[in-house]
C-alpha positions in Angstrom: 0.0 0.0 0.0 1.2 3.5 -0.8 3.7 4.8 -3.4 5.7 2.8 -5.9 8.5 5.2 -7.1 11.5 3.1 -7.9 12.2 2.3 -11.6 11.4 -1.3 -12.6 8.4 -3.6 -12.3 5.6 -1.9 -10.2 2.5 -3.9 -11.2 1.7 -7.2 -12.7 2.2 -5.9 -16.3 3.6 -2.4 -15.7 7.1 -1.0 -15.4 8.1 2.5 -14.2 10.8 4.3 -16.3 12.4 7.4 -14.7 12.5 10.2 -17.3 15.2 12.1 -15.3 13.5 15.4 -16.0 16.1 18.2 -16.0 18.5 15.6 -14.8 16.7 14.9 -11.5 15.3 11.4 -10.6 11.9 10.7 -9.3 10.2 13.8 -10.7 8.8 12.7 -14.1 7.7 9.1 -14.9 7.1 7.1 -18.0 5.5 3.6 -18.0 5.8 0.4 -20.1 2.6 -1.6 -20.2 3.0 -5.2 -21.4 0.6 -7.6 -23.1 1.8 -9.6 -26.1 3.0 -6.2 -27.3 4.5 -3.3 -25.3 3.4 0.3 -25.1 5.5 3.2 -23.7 3.4 5.8 -22.1 4.9 9.3 -22.7 8.4 10.1 -23.9 10.1 12.4 -21.4 12.6 15.0 -22.5 15.2 15.0 -25.3 18.1 15.8 -23.0 17.8 12.5 -21.1 16.4 10.2 -23.8 19.6 8.2 -23.4 18.8 7.3 -19.8 15.4 6.2 -20.9 16.9 3.9 -23.5 19.3 2.4 -20.9 16.4 1.6 -18.6 14.3 0.1 -21.4 17.2 -2.1 -22.4 17.9 -3.2 -18.8 14.2 -4.2 -18.5 14.3 -6.1 -21.8 11.6 -3.8 -23.2 13.6 -2.1 -26.0 12.3 -1.3 -28.5 8.6 -1.0 -27.7 5.8 -1.6 -30.2 3.8 1.5 -29.4 4.4 5.0 -27.9 1.3 6.7 -26.4 1.7 10.4 -25.5 -0.8 11.5 -22.8 -0.7 15.2 -23.7 1.0 18.2 -25.4 3.5 19.5 -22.8 7.2 19.4 -23.5 8.2 17.0 -20.7 5.9 14.4 -22.2 6.6 15.0 -25.9 10.2 16.3 -26.3 11.8 12.8 -26.0 9.6 11.2 -28.6 11.8 12.1 -31.7 15.1 11.0 -30.3 13.6 7.8 -28.8 12.0 6.9 -32.2 15.3 7.4 -33.9 16.9 4.9 -31.5 14.0 2.4 -31.7 13.4 2.5 -35.5 10.4 3.4 -37.7 8.2 0.4 -36.7 7.0 2.0 -33.4 3.5 3.3 -33.8 2.9 6.7 -32.1 -0.5 7.6 -30.6 -1.9 10.7 -29.0 -5.2 12.4 -28.3 -7.0 13.9 -31.3 -6.5 17.5 -30.0 -2.9 16.9 -29.0 -1.8 15.4 -32.3 -1.4 18.8 -34.1 0.9 20.1 -31.4 3.1 17.0 -31.5 3.3 17.1 -35.3 4.0 20.9 -35.2 5.3 22.0 -31.8 5.4 25.7 -32.9 1.6 25.6 -32.3 2.1 25.2 -28.6 2.7 29.0 -28.1 4.3 28.9 -24.7 8.0 28.6 -24.1 8.8 26.6 -21.0 12.5 27.5 -21.4 13.5 23.8 -21.8 14.7 23.8 -25.4 13.1 23.1 -28.8 10.8 20.2 -29.5 11.4 18.2 -32.6 8.2 17.4 -34.6 7.0 13.8 -34.7 5.0 12.9 -37.9 2.5 10.2 -38.6 0.9 10.3 -35.1 -2.3 8.3 -34.9 -5.2 10.1 -33.2 -7.0 8.5 -30.2 -10.5 9.5 -29.1 -12.7 8.7 -26.1 -13.6 5.0 -26.1 -10.8 3.9 -28.4 -8.8 0.9 -27.3 -5.1 0.1 -27.8 -5.0 -3.7 -27.7 -1.7 -5.1 -26.5 -2.9 -8.7 -26.7 -3.0 -11.2 -23.9 -6.1 -9.6 -22.5 -4.4 -6.3 -21.9 -6.3 -3.3 -23.5 -5.8 0.3 -22.8 -9.1 2.2 -23.0 -8.8 5.9 -23.9 -10.6 8.5 -21.6 -10.6 12.1 -22.5 -9.4 14.1 -19.5 -9.1 17.8 -20.5 -8.4 20.7 -18.2 -4.7 20.5 -17.8 -4.5 20.6 -21.6 -7.3 20.2 -24.2 -5.8 17.1 -25.7 -5.0 15.2 -22.5 -6.0 11.5 -22.4 -5.9 8.9 -19.7 -5.4 5.2 -20.4 -7.3 2.6 -18.4 -6.1 -0.9 -18.1 -9.4 -2.4 -17.1 -8.1 -6.0 -16.6 -5.7 -4.8 -14.0 -7.8 -1.9 -12.6 -4.9 0.5 -13.3 -5.2 4.0 -14.8 -2.5 6.2 -16.3 -3.5 9.8 -15.6 -0.4 11.8 -16.8 -0.8 15.3 -15.4 -4.5 15.5 -15.7 -5.4 15.7 -12.0 -2.2 17.1 -10.4 1.3 16.0 -9.4 1.6 13.9 -6.3 5.4 13.6 -6.3 5.6 12.0 -2.9 3.7 11.8 0.3 4.7 15.3 1.3 4.4 17.0 -2.1 1.1 17.3 -3.9 1.1 20.2 -6.4 -1.7 21.2 -8.8 -1.2 21.1 -12.5 -2.9 24.3 -13.8 0.0 25.0 -16.2 -0.1 27.3 -19.2 -1.0 27.8 -21.9 -4.4 26.0 -22.0 -5.5 25.2 -18.5 -9.3 25.3 -18.2 -10.9 25.2 -14.7 -14.3 24.0 -15.8 -12.9 21.2 -17.9 -10.7 20.2 -15.0 -13.7 19.8 -12.7 -15.5 17.8 -15.3 -12.5 15.5 -15.6 -12.4 14.8 -11.8 -16.1 14.0 -11.9 -15.7 11.7 -14.9 -12.8 9.8 -13.2 -14.8 9.1 -10.1 -16.9 6.8 -12.2 -13.9 4.6 -13.2 -13.2 1.5 -11.2 -9.5 1.8 -10.6 -7.4 0.4 -7.8 -4.0 1.9 -8.8 -3.1 5.3 -10.3 0.0 6.0 -12.3 0.9 9.7 -12.5 3.3 11.6 -14.8 4.7 13.3 -11.7 5.4 10.9 -10.0 4.9 7.1 -9.6 2.1 4.7 -8.8 -0.3 5.1 -5.9 -2.5 2.3 -4.5 -4.6 1.5 -1.5 -6.1 4.4 0.4 -3.9 6.9 -1.5 -5.4 5.9 -4.8 -8.9 5.8 -3.3 -8.6 9.4 -2.1 -6.5 10.9 -4.8 -9.3 12.6 -6.8 -10.7 14.4 -3.7 -7.2 15.3 -2.6 -6.4 16.7 -6.1 -9.4 18.9 -5.9 -8.5 20.2 -2.5 -4.9 20.9 -3.5 -6.1 22.7 -6.7 -8.6 24.9 -4.9 -6.0 25.8 -2.2 -3.4 27.0 -4.7 -6.0 28.6 -7.0 -7.6 30.5 -4.1 -4.2 31.8 -3.1 -3.6 33.2 -6.6 -7.1 34.7 -6.6 -6.4 36.4 -3.3 -3.0 37.7 -4.4 -3.7 39.1 -7.9 -1.8 42.2 -7.0 1.4 40.2 -6.3 1.5 37.9 -9.3 4.8 39.5 -10.5 6.5 38.8 -7.2 7.7 35.2 -7.8 9.7 35.1 -4.6 6.7 36.0 -2.5 4.5 33.6 -4.3 6.9 30.7 -4.0 7.8 31.3 -0.3 4.1 31.8 0.6 2.8 28.8 -1.3 5.5 26.4 -0.1 5.0 27.5 3.6 1.2 27.3 3.3 0.7 24.0 1.4 3.9 22.0 1.2 6.2 23.1 4.1 7.7 19.6 4.6 8.2 18.7 0.9 10.8 16.1 0.5 10.9 16.8 -3.2 11.9 20.4 -2.7 14.4 19.5 0.0 15.9 16.9 -2.5 15.9 19.0 -5.7 16.3 22.4 -4.2 14.4 25.7 -4.0 14.7 26.4 -7.7 12.4 23.5 -8.3 9.7 25.2 -6.3 10.2 28.5 -8.0 10.0 27.1 -11.5 6.9 25.1 -10.7 5.2 28.1 -9.0 6.1 30.3 -12.1 4.3 27.9 -14.4 1.3 27.7 -12.0 1.2 31.5 -11.9 1.3 31.7 -15.7 -1.5 29.1 -16.0 -3.6 31.2 -13.6 -2.9 34.3 -15.6 -3.7 32.7 -18.9 -7.0 31.4 -17.7 -7.9 34.7 -15.9 -6.8 36.8 -18.9 -4.3 38.7 -16.8 -1.3 40.2 -18.7 
């Protein structure tokens, strides 16, 4: 019961691969799901694609048959092109219907996260609500549209194993001390986010795999949707109450950390710059949604 965060086999048919986002372990996760064929969920970043390849080879899962990208943001798409070059042209790439144009032409994203260019990936196959990626051996990944974080975000539900891959759609529970919302720019939509939480409450899952970070089970998985809503509303309410201080990142960072995640092991491990970068993105997501320049 609890949190599975170490790379390797985490469930009966699922493996965690550490994306080493900005060179830091246990911040961004990718997953390999295995039936008769294998699917890699998300692609990480280009700078550390080599580490992903090493892990896949160590697990005996290189190359994979499919790559499924949960959504349009750089830390889930940027590694796709270099990984595909390593794996060869036979890997079939999937993404949500609304995410596909951004992956095939990253210039359409329109927000610079400051993490380098994203190379386009062509011939992406669109997935829509209710579609199924059949891995064989009784393992099927059902597509669920989960917009809010981004318009093209999809979740993947492994019904046979009652496991769901949520990407960043509900928030980022990095560890037991660090639950951060995911209202990042440039597309966050509050109304769609609430609809996503309501939709996911109807799904019969026992384990939850997050993009940031790892797999949660037991009571943690049972409570995660309610916890995500509470975390989101806490941070969002703070930004609402501090509209006159949105340009003071130091104030926002110090205040939010002290108020909501004062004992964060992730911040202690990675350093205060991690908090400042994340809070900047959350601030920008709030400003985009609220039409604040």
